[in-house]
C-alpha positions as CSV (number, residue, x, y, z in Angstrom):
1,X,146.5,102.2,151.3
2,X,146.0,105.9,151.4
3,X,142.2,105.8,151.2
4,X,142.2,103.3,154.2
5,X,144.7,105.5,156.0
6,X,142.1,108.4,155.9
7,X,139.2,106.2,156.9
8,X,140.8,104.3,159.8
9,X,141.7,107.2,162.2
10,X,138.2,108.7,161.9
11,X,136.4,105.3,161.9
12,X,134.5,106.7,158.9
13,X,132.4,103.7,157.9
14,X,130.1,106.0,155.9
15,X,133.0,106.7,153.5
16,X,132.1,105.9,149.9
17,X,134.9,103.3,149.8
18,X,133.4,101.4,152.7
19,X,130.0,101.6,151.0
20,X,131.6,100.2,147.8
21,X,133.1,97.3,149.8
22,X,129.7,96.6,151.4
23,X,127.8,96.7,148.1
24,X,129.8,94.1,146.3
25,X,132.9,92.0,145.9
26,X,134.5,93.6,142.8
27,X,137.2,95.6,144.8
28,X,138.0,92.5,146.8
29,X,138.3,90.4,143.7
30,X,140.3,93.2,141.9
31,X,143.0,93.2,144.6
32,X,143.7,89.5,144.4
33,X,143.1,89.2,140.7
34,X,145.7,91.9,139.8
35,X,148.4,90.1,141.9
36,X,147.5,86.6,140.5
37,X,147.8,87.9,136.9
38,X,151.6,88.5,137.6
39,X,154.1,85.8,137.8
40,X,156.3,84.3,140.6
41,X,156.0,85.4,144.2
42,X,153.6,88.1,143.5
43,X,151.1,85.6,142.1
44,X,151.5,83.5,145.3
45,X,150.7,86.6,147.4
46,X,147.6,87.1,145.2
47,X,146.6,83.5,145.8
48,X,147.0,84.0,149.6
49,X,144.7,87.1,149.3
50,X,142.2,85.2,147.3
51,X,142.1,82.5,150.0
52,X,141.6,85.1,152.8
53,X,139.0,87.0,150.8
54,X,137.0,83.8,150.3
55,X,136.4,83.8,154.1
56,X,135.9,87.5,154.1
57,X,133.0,87.1,151.6
58,X,131.2,84.8,154.1
59,X,130.8,87.3,156.9
60,X,127.9,89.8,157.1
61,X,128.3,92.7,154.6
62,X,128.5,95.4,157.2
63,X,131.7,93.9,158.6
64,X,133.5,93.7,155.3
65,X,135.3,97.1,155.4
66,X,136.8,96.5,158.8
67,X,138.1,93.0,158.0
68,X,139.2,94.0,154.5
69,X,141.3,96.7,156.2
70,X,142.7,94.2,158.7
71,X,143.7,91.8,156.0
72,X,145.5,94.4,153.9
73,X,147.2,96.1,156.9
74,X,148.3,92.7,158.2
75,X,149.9,91.8,154.9
76,X,151.4,95.2,154.4
77,X,153.1,95.2,157.8
78,X,154.3,91.7,157.3
79,X,155.9,92.6,154.0
80,X,157.5,95.7,155.5
81,X,159.0,93.6,158.3
82,X,160.4,91.1,155.8
83,X,161.9,94.0,153.7
84,X,163.5,95.6,156.8
85,X,165.0,92.3,157.9
86,X,166.7,91.8,154.5
87,X,168.4,95.2,154.8
88,X,171.9,95.5,156.4
């Protein structure tokens, strides 16, 4: 999340991480693959990411960094909200 946090405020689409996302799917597959390799609920989150990333791979390559960030930030804020609601 820290790399994306540096890119987002500046809208730095020339950042090497964005170029990496545009050039291939390995980072996208890595994120979902690492979670799927775990067990339980974490694997389910990985499967959800895998399903979302399937659609992400269908869009033009120049849009990948923006939508990759949107998917990750959406999941991150949802998980944070769920954690806060479980606290007293």
